[in-house]
N, C-alpha and C positions, 0 to 999 in steps of 0.2 A: 575280172568280176564286174558285173554291171550293178549300178545302183537301182534304187526303187524307181518304178515307172512314174513319170510326172503326170499329174492329172491335167486334163485339157483346161485351157483358160475359160473363165466363165463367159457365157453368151453375152454379147453386147445388149444393153438395154435399149429397147425401142421407145422413142419418145411418145408414140401413139399409145403405147401400152400403159402409160401412167398419166398422160395428159390428153384431153380432148379439146381441140381447138374449134370453136364455133364461130363462124363468120358473123360479123356485126353488120353486114349490109343486106341481110335477107329482107325480103318484103314480108309483111304480116302473113300473106298467103303461104309463102315458103316456110316460115316458122311453124304455122299451123300444120302443114303437111308433114313436117318432121315429127311434131308431137303426135299426130295421128299414126305415123309409122311406128313410133316407139310404143304407143298404146297397143297397136296390133301385135307387135313383137312380144310385149309383156303377156298379152292374152294367149298367144301361141305357146310360149314357154310354160306358162302356168298350166295350160291344158295338158301338156305332156309331163310336167315335173312337179305339180303342186304337192302331191303327197311326199315325194322325196325331199323337197325343199322344207316342208313342215317338219318332217322327221329330223332333218339336219339341224334346223333351228332349235328344236327341242333338245337335241343332243348337245349342241353348243351351249345352251343355256344351263345345262346341268340339272341336277336333281333338286336344287333349291326351289325352283319354280314349280316342279312337279308336286312338291309338298303343298305349295300354295294352292294349286289346282285341286288337289285332293281335299283341301279345307274349304273349297267352294269359291276360290278366287276366279277372276276372269282369265280366259285364255288369250294372251296377248297376240298369238298368231292369228286368231280369228279376226282381229281388227286390222290386219295388214292386207295391203293389196300388193300384188307382185307385178 
């Protein structure tokens, strides 16, 4: 009789998945180029997923803030940039 099947070992954690190493020797021009790239990436993602992101944030925040909005409170999502 065989025993229960063993589950596979967990996948190894990749250091880049939890830490981002940023070089400290960039020129100001290189640093600006990276910031501009990130801005462009943010805009591209937002243009594709803005509504889904807003829906997810509302869902994660729960109904407590929905009651605040119904009472005339500000929508915190409108103040965010992606």
